[in-house]
C-alpha positions as a Markdown table, in Angstrom:
| # | Residue | x | y | z |
|---|---|---|---|---|
| 1 | Met | 64.8 | 126.5 | 31.7 |
| 2 | Ser | 65.4 | 128.0 | 35.6 |
| 3 | Val | 68.2 | 127.0 | 37.8 |
| 4 | Thr | 67.5 | 127.4 | 41.6 |
| 5 | Ile | 70.7 | 128.5 | 43.4 |
| 6 | Asp | 71.1 | 127.1 | 47.1 |
| 7 | Lys | 71.8 | 130.4 | 48.8 |
| 8 | Ser | 72.9 | 128.7 | 52.1 |
| 9 | Thr | 75.1 | 126.4 | 49.6 |
| 10 | Thr | 77.0 | 129.6 | 48.3 |
| 11 | Ala | 77.4 | 131.0 | 51.3 |
| 12 | Lys | 78.8 | 127.5 | 52.6 |
| 13 | Thr | 81.5 | 127.8 | 49.9 |
| 14 | Ala | 82.1 | 131.4 | 50.1 |
| 15 | Ser | 83.0 | 130.8 | 54.0 |
| 16 | Thr | 84.9 | 127.6 | 53.1 |
| 17 | Glu | 86.7 | 129.6 | 50.3 |
| 18 | Ser | 87.3 | 132.6 | 52.8 |
| 19 | Asp | 88.8 | 130.6 | 55.6 |
| 20 | Pro | 92.0 | 130.3 | 54.1 |
| 21 | Ala | 92.6 | 133.6 | 53.7 |
| 22 | Arg | 91.9 | 134.3 | 57.5 |
| 23 | Pro | 95.1 | 132.9 | 58.8 |
| 24 | Arg | 97.5 | 134.3 | 56.5 |
| 25 | Arg | 95.5 | 137.6 | 57.3 |
| 26 | Ser | 96.5 | 137.0 | 61.3 |
| 27 | Leu | 99.9 | 136.3 | 60.3 |
| 28 | Gly | 100.7 | 140.2 | 60.0 |
| 29 | Pro | 99.9 | 141.3 | 63.3 |
| 30 | Leu | 101.1 | 138.7 | 65.1 |
| 31 | Phe | 104.5 | 139.0 | 63.2 |
| 32 | Glu | 104.6 | 142.8 | 64.0 |
| 33 | Lys | 104.5 | 142.0 | 67.6 |
| 34 | Tyr | 107.2 | 139.8 | 68.2 |
| 35 | Ala | 109.4 | 140.7 | 65.2 |
| 36 | Leu | 111.4 | 142.5 | 67.8 |
| 37 | Val | 112.1 | 139.2 | 69.5 |
| 38 | Leu | 112.6 | 137.3 | 66.1 |
| 39 | Ala | 115.2 | 140.1 | 66.1 |
| 40 | Leu | 116.7 | 139.7 | 69.5 |
| 41 | Ile | 117.0 | 135.9 | 68.8 |
| 42 | Ala | 119.2 | 136.3 | 65.2 |
| 43 | Val | 121.3 | 138.6 | 67.1 |
| 44 | Ile | 122.0 | 135.7 | 69.4 |
| 45 | Val | 122.4 | 132.9 | 66.6 |
| 46 | Val | 124.7 | 134.7 | 64.5 |
| 47 | Phe | 127.1 | 136.2 | 67.2 |
| 48 | Ser | 126.8 | 132.8 | 68.6 |
| 49 | Ala | 127.9 | 131.2 | 65.5 |
| 50 | Leu | 131.0 | 133.8 | 65.3 |
| 51 | Arg | 132.3 | 133.8 | 68.7 |
| 52 | Pro | 131.2 | 130.5 | 70.0 |
| 53 | Glu | 133.9 | 130.0 | 72.4 |
| 54 | Thr | 133.0 | 133.5 | 74.5 |
| 55 | Tyr | 129.4 | 134.6 | 73.1 |
| 56 | Pro | 126.5 | 132.2 | 73.8 |
| 57 | Thr | 127.8 | 131.2 | 77.4 |
| 58 | Ala | 126.4 | 131.9 | 80.9 |
| 59 | Asn | 129.0 | 133.9 | 82.3 |
| 60 | Asn | 128.2 | 136.1 | 79.1 |
| 61 | Leu | 124.5 | 135.9 | 79.6 |
| 62 | Gln | 124.5 | 136.5 | 83.3 |
| 63 | Asn | 126.8 | 139.6 | 82.4 |
| 64 | Ile | 124.3 | 140.8 | 79.6 |
| 65 | Leu | 121.0 | 140.8 | 81.8 |
| 66 | Gly | 122.9 | 141.8 | 85.2 |
| 67 | Ser | 125.0 | 145.3 | 83.7 |
| 68 | Gln | 122.0 | 146.6 | 82.1 |
| 69 | Ala | 120.0 | 147.1 | 84.7 |
| 70 | Val | 119.8 | 150.8 | 85.1 |
| 71 | Leu | 119.9 | 151.1 | 81.5 |
| 72 | Leu | 116.8 | 149.4 | 81.3 |
| 73 | Val | 115.1 | 151.0 | 84.3 |
| 74 | Leu | 115.8 | 154.6 | 82.8 |
| 75 | Ala | 114.2 | 153.6 | 79.7 |
| 76 | Leu | 111.5 | 152.5 | 81.3 |
| 77 | Gly | 110.5 | 155.8 | 83.4 |
| 78 | Leu | 111.3 | 157.6 | 79.9 |
| 79 | Ile | 108.1 | 156.0 | 78.1 |
| 80 | Val | 106.0 | 157.5 | 81.0 |
| 81 | Pro | 106.3 | 161.3 | 79.5 |
| 82 | Leu | 106.3 | 159.8 | 76.1 |
| 83 | Thr | 103.2 | 157.9 | 76.4 |
| 84 | Ala | 101.7 | 161.4 | 77.2 |
| 85 | Gly | 103.3 | 163.4 | 74.5 |
| 86 | Glu | 105.6 | 164.8 | 76.5 |
| 87 | Phe | 110.0 | 164.2 | 76.6 |
| 88 | Asp | 112.0 | 163.8 | 79.4 |
| 89 | Leu | 115.9 | 164.8 | 78.2 |
| 90 | Ser | 116.7 | 165.5 | 81.8 |
| 91 | Ala | 116.4 | 162.0 | 83.0 |
| 92 | Val | 120.2 | 160.9 | 82.6 |
| 93 | Ser | 121.2 | 164.1 | 84.4 |
| 94 | Thr | 118.5 | 163.0 | 87.1 |
| 95 | Met | 120.0 | 160.0 | 87.5 |
| 96 | Ser | 123.3 | 160.9 | 87.9 |
| 97 | Leu | 122.1 | 163.6 | 90.1 |
| 98 | Ala | 120.7 | 160.7 | 92.7 |
| 99 | Ala | 123.8 | 158.6 | 92.1 |
| 100 | Met | 125.9 | 161.8 | 93.2 |
| 101 | Thr | 123.9 | 163.0 | 95.6 |
| 102 | Ile | 124.0 | 159.3 | 97.8 |
| 103 | Ala | 127.6 | 159.4 | 97.0 |
| 104 | Val | 128.8 | 162.3 | 98.5 |
| 105 | Leu | 126.3 | 162.5 | 101.5 |
| 106 | Asn | 127.6 | 159.0 | 102.2 |
| 107 | Val | 131.4 | 159.0 | 101.6 |
| 108 | Gln | 132.5 | 162.8 | 102.2 |
| 109 | His | 129.7 | 164.1 | 105.2 |
| 110 | Gly | 129.6 | 160.4 | 106.8 |
| 111 | Trp | 125.4 | 160.2 | 106.5 |
| 112 | Ser | 124.1 | 156.9 | 107.0 |
| 113 | Leu | 122.9 | 155.3 | 103.7 |
| 114 | Leu | 119.0 | 155.4 | 104.2 |
| 115 | Pro | 118.9 | 159.1 | 104.6 |
| 116 | Ala | 121.3 | 160.1 | 101.9 |
| 117 | Ile | 119.1 | 158.1 | 99.5 |
| 118 | Ala | 116.1 | 159.7 | 101.2 |
| 119 | Val | 117.6 | 163.4 | 100.1 |
| 120 | Ala | 118.6 | 162.0 | 96.7 |
| 121 | Val | 115.1 | 161.1 | 95.7 |
| 122 | Leu | 114.1 | 164.3 | 97.3 |
| 123 | Ala | 116.7 | 166.4 | 95.0 |
| 124 | Cys | 114.8 | 164.2 | 92.0 |
| 125 | Leu | 111.1 | 164.7 | 93.0 |
| 126 | Val | 112.1 | 168.5 | 92.9 |
| 127 | Val | 114.1 | 168.3 | 89.1 |
| 128 | Gly | 110.5 | 166.5 | 88.3 |
| 129 | Leu | 108.3 | 169.3 | 89.7 |
| 130 | Ile | 110.4 | 172.1 | 88.2 |
| 131 | Asn | 109.9 | 169.9 | 84.8 |
| 132 | Ala | 106.0 | 170.1 | 85.1 |
| 133 | Leu | 106.4 | 173.4 | 85.8 |
| 134 | Leu | 108.3 | 174.5 | 82.8 |
| 135 | Val | 106.1 | 172.1 | 80.7 |
| 136 | Val | 102.8 | 172.8 | 82.0 |
| 137 | Arg | 102.5 | 176.2 | 83.9 |
| 138 | Leu | 104.5 | 177.9 | 81.5 |
| 139 | Gln | 103.5 | 175.9 | 78.7 |
| 140 | Ile | 107.5 | 175.3 | 77.3 |
| 141 | Asp | 107.9 | 172.7 | 74.8 |
| 142 | Ser | 109.1 | 169.6 | 76.9 |
| 143 | Phe | 111.7 | 169.0 | 74.8 |
| 144 | Ile | 113.4 | 172.6 | 75.4 |
| 145 | Ala | 112.2 | 172.5 | 78.6 |
| 146 | Thr | 113.7 | 169.4 | 80.2 |
| 147 | Leu | 116.7 | 170.1 | 77.8 |
| 148 | Gly | 117.6 | 173.0 | 79.7 |
| 149 | Ser | 116.6 | 171.4 | 83.0 |
| 150 | Gly | 118.8 | 168.5 | 82.8 |
| 151 | Thr | 121.9 | 170.6 | 81.8 |
| 152 | Val | 121.4 | 173.0 | 84.8 |
| 153 | Val | 121.0 | 169.5 | 86.9 |
| 154 | Leu | 124.4 | 168.2 | 85.1 |
| 155 | Gly | 126.0 | 171.2 | 86.2 |
| 156 | Val | 124.9 | 170.8 | 89.9 |
| 157 | Val | 126.0 | 167.5 | 89.9 |
| 158 | Gln | 129.4 | 168.6 | 88.6 |
| 159 | Trp | 129.4 | 171.4 | 91.0 |
| 160 | Ile | 128.6 | 169.4 | 94.5 |
| 161 | Ser | 131.6 | 166.6 | 93.0 |
| 162 | Asp | 134.1 | 169.2 | 92.4 |
| 163 | Ser | 134.1 | 167.5 | 88.2 |
| 164 | Thr | 135.5 | 164.3 | 90.0 |
| 165 | Ser | 134.5 | 161.0 | 91.0 |
| 166 | Val | 133.4 | 159.8 | 94.5 |
| 167 | Thr | 133.8 | 156.4 | 95.6 |
| 168 | Gly | 133.8 | 154.3 | 98.6 |
| 169 | Val | 130.0 | 154.1 | 99.2 |
| 170 | Asp | 128.6 | 151.8 | 101.9 |
| 171 | Ala | 129.0 | 148.3 | 101.3 |
| 172 | Ala | 125.4 | 147.2 | 101.7 |
| 173 | Leu | 124.2 | 149.0 | 98.8 |
| 174 | Val | 127.0 | 147.6 | 96.4 |
| 175 | Asp | 125.5 | 144.4 | 97.8 |
| 176 | Ala | 122.1 | 145.0 | 97.5 |
| 177 | Thr | 122.6 | 145.6 | 93.9 |
| 178 | Ile | 125.6 | 143.7 | 92.4 |
| 179 | Gly | 127.0 | 141.7 | 95.2 |
| 180 | Thr | 124.2 | 139.1 | 95.8 |
| 181 | Arg | 123.0 | 136.8 | 93.0 |
| 182 | Ile | 120.0 | 134.8 | 92.3 |
| 183 | Phe | 121.5 | 132.2 | 89.5 |
| 184 | Gly | 124.3 | 134.0 | 88.8 |
| 185 | Val | 122.5 | 137.1 | 87.6 |
| 186 | Ser | 123.0 | 140.2 | 90.1 |
| 187 | Leu | 119.9 | 141.4 | 91.9 |
| 188 | Gln | 119.8 | 144.7 | 90.1 |
| 189 | Phe | 118.4 | 143.0 | 87.2 |
| 190 | Tyr | 115.9 | 141.9 | 89.5 |
| 191 | Tyr | 114.4 | 145.0 | 90.6 |
| 192 | Ala | 114.6 | 146.2 | 86.9 |
| 193 | Leu | 112.5 | 143.2 | 85.7 |
| 194 | Ala | 110.1 | 144.3 | 88.6 |
| 195 | Leu | 109.7 | 147.6 | 87.5 |
| 196 | Val | 108.6 | 146.1 | 84.2 |
| 197 | Leu | 106.1 | 143.8 | 85.6 |
| 198 | Ile | 104.7 | 146.6 | 87.5 |
| 199 | Met | 104.6 | 149.1 | 84.7 |
| 200 | Ala | 103.1 | 146.9 | 82.8 |
| 201 | Val | 99.7 | 146.0 | 84.9 |
| 202 | Val | 99.7 | 149.9 | 84.8 |
| 203 | Phe | 99.9 | 150.8 | 81.4 |
| 204 | Gln | 97.5 | 148.0 | 80.3 |
| 205 | Tyr | 95.4 | 147.8 | 83.1 |
| 206 | Thr | 94.5 | 150.7 | 85.1 |
| 207 | Pro | 93.0 | 153.9 | 85.0 |
| 208 | Ile | 95.8 | 155.8 | 85.1 |
| 209 | Gly | 97.5 | 154.1 | 82.1 |
| 210 | Arg | 94.6 | 154.6 | 80.1 |
| 211 | Arg | 94.3 | 158.5 | 80.9 |
| 212 | Leu | 98.1 | 158.4 | 80.1 |
| 213 | Leu | 97.8 | 156.8 | 76.4 |
| 214 | Phe | 94.7 | 159.1 | 75.4 |
| 215 | Val | 96.0 | 162.3 | 76.4 |
| 216 | Gly | 99.3 | 161.4 | 74.1 |
| 217 | Arg | 97.0 | 160.2 | 71.6 |
| 218 | Gly | 95.1 | 163.9 | 71.7 |
| 219 | Ala | 95.1 | 166.3 | 74.9 |
| 220 | Gln | 92.6 | 168.6 | 73.4 |
| 221 | Val | 90.2 | 165.7 | 72.6 |
| 222 | Ala | 91.3 | 164.1 | 76.5 |
| 223 | Arg | 90.4 | 167.7 | 78.0 |
| 224 | Leu | 87.0 | 168.0 | 76.3 |
| 225 | Ser | 86.3 | 164.8 | 77.7 |
| 226 | Gly | 86.9 | 165.5 | 81.1 |
| 227 | Leu | 90.4 | 164.8 | 82.0 |
| 228 | His | 93.0 | 166.6 | 83.8 |
| 229 | Val | 95.3 | 166.8 | 80.8 |
| 230 | Asp | 97.9 | 169.2 | 82.7 |
| 231 | Arg | 97.8 | 166.6 | 85.9 |
| 232 | Ile | 98.7 | 163.9 | 83.9 |
| 233 | Arg | 101.3 | 165.5 | 82.1 |
| 234 | Gly | 102.7 | 167.4 | 84.7 |
| 235 | Gly | 102.1 | 164.1 | 86.4 |
| 236 | Ala | 103.9 | 161.6 | 84.3 |
| 237 | Leu | 107.4 | 164.1 | 84.2 |
| 238 | Val | 107.5 | 163.6 | 88.0 |
| 239 | Thr | 107.0 | 159.9 | 87.9 |
| 240 | Ser | 109.9 | 159.9 | 85.1 |
| 241 | Ala | 112.1 | 161.9 | 87.8 |
| 242 | Leu | 111.6 | 159.6 | 90.3 |
| 243 | Val | 112.3 | 156.2 | 88.0 |
| 244 | Ala | 115.4 | 158.2 | 87.6 |
| 245 | Ala | 116.3 | 158.7 | 91.0 |
| 246 | Leu | 115.8 | 154.8 | 91.1 |
| 247 | Ala | 118.4 | 154.5 | 88.1 |
| 248 | Gly | 120.7 | 156.4 | 90.2 |
| 249 | Ile | 120.4 | 154.5 | 93.5 |
| 250 | Val | 121.1 | 151.3 | 91.4 |
| 251 | Tyr | 124.2 | 153.3 | 89.2 |
| 252 | Ala | 125.4 | 153.9 | 92.8 |
| 253 | Gly | 125.6 | 150.7 | 94.0 |
| 254 | Met | 127.0 | 149.2 | 90.9 |
| 255 | Leu | 129.7 | 151.9 | 90.3 |
| 256 | Gly | 130.4 | 151.7 | 94.4 |
| 257 | Gly | 129.8 | 155.3 | 93.8 |
| 258 | Ala | 129.4 | 158.1 | 91.4 |
| 259 | Asp | 131.1 | 160.0 | 88.0 |
| 260 | Pro | 129.4 | 163.4 | 87.4 |
| 261 | Ser | 129.9 | 162.5 | 83.5 |
| 262 | Ser | 129.6 | 158.6 | 82.7 |
| 263 | Gly | 125.7 | 158.7 | 82.8 |
| 264 | Gln | 125.6 | 161.2 | 79.9 |
| 265 | Ser | 126.1 | 157.6 | 77.8 |
| 266 | Phe | 123.0 | 156.3 | 78.5 |
| 267 | Met | 121.0 | 158.8 | 77.1 |
| 268 | Leu | 121.2 | 157.5 | 73.2 |
| 269 | Pro | 120.4 | 153.6 | 74.0 |
| 270 | Ala | 118.1 | 154.8 | 76.8 |
| 271 | Phe | 115.8 | 156.4 | 74.0 |
| 272 | Ala | 116.2 | 153.8 | 71.2 |
| 273 | Ala | 115.2 | 151.6 | 73.7 |
| 274 | Ala | 112.1 | 152.9 | 74.6 |
| 275 | Phe | 111.4 | 154.2 | 71.1 |
| 276 | Leu | 112.3 | 150.6 | 69.5 |
| 277 | Gly | 110.2 | 148.9 | 72.4 |
| 278 | Ala | 107.1 | 150.8 | 70.7 |
| 279 | Thr | 107.0 | 148.4 | 67.5 |
| 280 | Ala | 106.7 | 145.3 | 69.6 |
| 281 | Ile | 104.7 | 143.5 | 71.9 |
| 282 | Val | 101.9 | 146.4 | 72.0 |
| 283 | Pro | 102.5 | 147.5 | 68.5 |
| 284 | Gly | 102.1 | 151.2 | 68.2 |
| 285 | Arg | 102.3 | 152.1 | 72.2 |
| 286 | Phe | 105.0 | 152.3 | 74.9 |
| 287 | Asn | 104.9 | 149.6 | 76.9 |
| 288 | Ala | 107.4 | 148.0 | 79.5 |
| 289 | Phe | 107.6 | 144.7 | 77.6 |
| 290 | Gly | 108.9 | 146.0 | 74.3 |
| 291 | Thr | 111.1 | 148.2 | 75.9 |
| 292 | Leu | 112.3 | 145.4 | 77.7 |
| 293 | Val | 113.1 | 143.6 | 74.6 |
| 294 | Ala | 114.2 | 146.4 | 73.1 |
| 295 | Val | 117.0 | 146.8 | 75.8 |
| 296 | Tyr | 118.7 | 143.5 | 75.3 |
| 297 | Phe | 118.4 | 143.7 | 71.7 |
| 298 | Leu | 120.3 | 146.4 | 71.7 |
| 299 | Val | 122.7 | 145.4 | 74.6 |
| 300 | Ala | 122.9 | 141.8 | 73.0 |
| 301 | Gly | 124.5 | 143.5 | 69.6 |
| 302 | Val | 126.8 | 145.7 | 71.0 |
| 303 | Val | 128.1 | 143.4 | 73.3 |
| 304 | Gly | 128.6 | 140.8 | 70.2 |
| 305 | Leu | 130.1 | 143.7 | 68.1 |
| 306 | Gln | 132.7 | 144.2 | 70.5 |
| 307 | Met | 133.4 | 140.9 | 70.9 |
| 308 | Leu | 134.2 | 140.7 | 67.2 |
| 309 | Gly | 137.0 | 143.5 | 68.4 |
| 310 | Val | 135.0 | 146.5 | 66.2 |
| 311 | Ala | 136.4 | 149.8 | 67.2 |
| 312 | Ser | 134.4 | 151.6 | 70.2 |
| 313 | Phe | 133.1 | 154.4 | 68.1 |
| 314 | Val | 130.8 | 151.8 | 66.2 |
| 315 | Gln | 129.4 | 151.8 | 69.8 |
| 316 | Gln | 127.8 | 155.5 | 69.4 |
| 317 | Leu | 127.1 | 154.6 | 65.8 |
| 318 | Phe | 124.9 | 151.5 | 66.5 |
| 319 | Tyr | 122.9 | 153.4 | 69.3 |
| 320 | Gly | 122.8 | 156.4 | 67.2 |
| 321 | Gly | 121.4 | 154.3 | 64.0 |
| 322 | Ala | 119.0 | 152.2 | 66.2 |
| 323 | Leu | 117.6 | 155.6 | 67.8 |
| 324 | Val | 116.9 | 157.2 | 63.9 |
| 325 | Val | 115.6 | 153.8 | 62.7 |
| 326 | Ala | 113.3 | 153.3 | 66.3 |
| 327 | Val | 111.8 | 156.7 | 65.6 |
| 328 | Ala | 111.2 | 155.8 | 62.3 |
| 329 | Leu | 109.8 | 152.8 | 62.6 |
| 330 | Ser | 107.8 | 153.3 | 66.0 |
| 331 | Gly | 106.0 | 156.5 | 64.1 |
| 332 | Ala | 105.0 | 154.0 | 60.9 |
| 333 | Val | 103.7 | 151.0 | 63.5 |
| 334 | Arg | 101.7 | 153.9 | 65.0 |
| 335 | Arg | 99.9 | 155.3 | 61.8 |
| 336 | Arg | 99.4 | 151.7 | 60.6 |
| 337 | Thr | 97.7 | 150.8 | 64.1 |
| 338 | Ala | 95.5 | 153.8 | 64.0 |
| 339 | Ser | 94.5 | 153.4 | 60.5 |
| 340 | Arg | 93.4 | 149.3 | 61.4 |
| 341 | Ser | 91.5 | 151.2 | 64.5 |
| 342 | Thr | 89.5 | 153.1 | 62.1 |
| 343 | Arg | 88.9 | 150.9 | 59.6 |
């Protein structure tokens, strides 16, 4: 006896059986995108439970948001060359150069604020152009080139400041960064947030962002596709220097001056935030919103540890460990994202 099988019924049954699995498959990428956000929430909950009288307060939240604008701006600048496959280890020194140039010209030489800022930005532009020349024209690895140029720039900062702090910058700059507050948070946070939005749009929706990513994924393939690879790489390094100049302007306003060596403490957390941010929101890519979440994840953890009274060296251990973990995670996420796209 023959049995007739209704193919449409079989197809429907197979489709029905496979449907419950579909949401489960989609949860993986969704969790990957927002895992760092969940980790940030977990950190806040844990430290709020451990220090309920000081951590979950409006004053602490306002302090965390406002005080880390410099770090956020600096990290945002770093993701531009990182997306193009280059490092900029001179960014922190470039930031210090901008802050010190403003302080020296404004305080010691009596320059008004706007010309001092203009000269600071011009000095940072020169640093970016030198980095581009070393990497693009002389074919020096960006890690080595920017490490060397950053050391030279730091020497220049110590030279023009005579290795001493300079204070007393025009009050207008201080008011424009920390003096004026909106919802209790200083203006510097809103500057950084505006930069996040601008960079998110550029990276996600403009040809510039796509070209940076294309070059970072494979310079040779990008060159064969007709892109001006060297111009893009050089432009990324110049952009990083200009964003570092912006960070330096904000830093000078926050300090009311400049210190020749304090800026170096931003190196580890800035790179940790950049790499950790590449695991979130747009996994596998350096991105602005991921960097924003990463900065405040790191800062929320450090502030919580400080409130618990841990030794000061734990902060460096935390940032150093975060950098190692972030690089490992971002590499793993990038490989997994690439393998998905080839399926």
